[in-house]
C-alpha positions in Angstrom: 3.0 7.6 35.7 0.9 4.4 36.1 1.7 1.8 33.4 -1.1 0.1 31.6 -1.7 -3.7 31.9 -1.4 -5.6 28.7 -5.2 -6.1 28.6 -5.8 -2.3 29.1 -3.3 -1.5 26.4 -4.9 -4.0 24.0 -8.4 -2.5 24.7 -7.2 1.0 24.0 -5.2 0.1 20.9 -8.2 -1.8 19.5 -10.4 1.2 20.1 -8.1 3.3 17.9 -8.5 0.6 15.1 -12.2 0.0 15.5 -12.6 0.1 11.7 -9.9 -2.4 10.9 -9.7 -6.2 11.3 -6.5 -6.4 13.3 -5.3 -8.8 16.0 -5.1 -7.0 19.4 -2.3 -9.1 20.7 -0.1 -8.5 17.6 -0.9 -4.8 17.9 0.3 -4.7 21.5 3.5 -6.6 20.5 4.1 -4.2 17.6 3.7 -1.1 19.8 5.9 -2.7 22.5 8.6 -3.4 19.9 8.4 -7.2 20.2 7.5 -7.6 16.5 8.3 -5.2 13.5 5.3 -5.7 11.2 1.7 -6.7 10.9 0.0 -8.1 7.8 -1.2 -5.2 5.7 -0.1 -2.5 8.2 3.3 -0.9 8.7 4.4 1.0 11.8 3.9 4.4 10.1 0.2 3.8 9.7 -0.1 2.4 13.3 1.9 5.3 14.8 0.1 8.0 12.9 -3.3 6.6 13.9 -2.2 6.6 17.6 -0.9 10.2 17.4 -4.2 11.2 15.8 -6.4 9.3 18.3 -4.9 9.7 21.8 -3.6 12.6 23.9 0.0 13.0 24.8 -0.2 11.5 28.3 -2.1 8.5 27.1 0.5 8.0 24.3 3.3 8.0 27.0 1.5 5.2 28.7 1.0 3.2 25.5 4.3 3.6 23.8 7.6 2.5 25.4 10.1 5.4 25.8 12.6 3.7 23.5 10.1 3.9 20.6 9.2 7.5 20.9 11.9 8.6 18.4 10.4 6.3 15.8 6.8 7.4 16.6 7.8 11.1 16.2 9.8 10.5 12.9 9.2 12.7 9.9 7.6 10.0 7.8 5.0 9.4 10.6 4.4 13.1 11.3 3.9 13.8 7.6 0.8 11.7 7.7 -0.9 13.8 10.4 -3.7 16.3 9.9 -4.7 18.9 10.8 -1.5 20.9 10.4 -1.7 22.0 14.0 -1.4 18.4 15.2 1.7 17.8 13.1 3.2 21.0 14.5 2.4 19.9 18.1 4.2 16.7 17.7 7.1 18.3 15.8 7.5 20.6 18.7 7.4 17.7 21.2 10.1 15.9 19.2 12.3 19.0 19.2 12.0 19.3 23.0 12.6 15.6 23.7 15.4 15.0 21.3 17.5 18.2 21.2 
């Protein structure tokens, strides 16, 4: 799978947060695991927005493999709607992390 450049990743992430005043570089660093928090945003909010915005294969390009377990955590999935979306990612987690 082709990896995204940092500029492409930033552009995609900012498109998911079009309604928020958020620094794109910090957003990329958070998703890449280089920093742990952003002012006024926690990872759960960021991850749930990404799960609600992008398809699975795009998520795999955006999110490092080492972070997938955190992205698919219960406290993130609880924020998802509709119910079918939550079920989809719960199933993906069960397959990936048996």
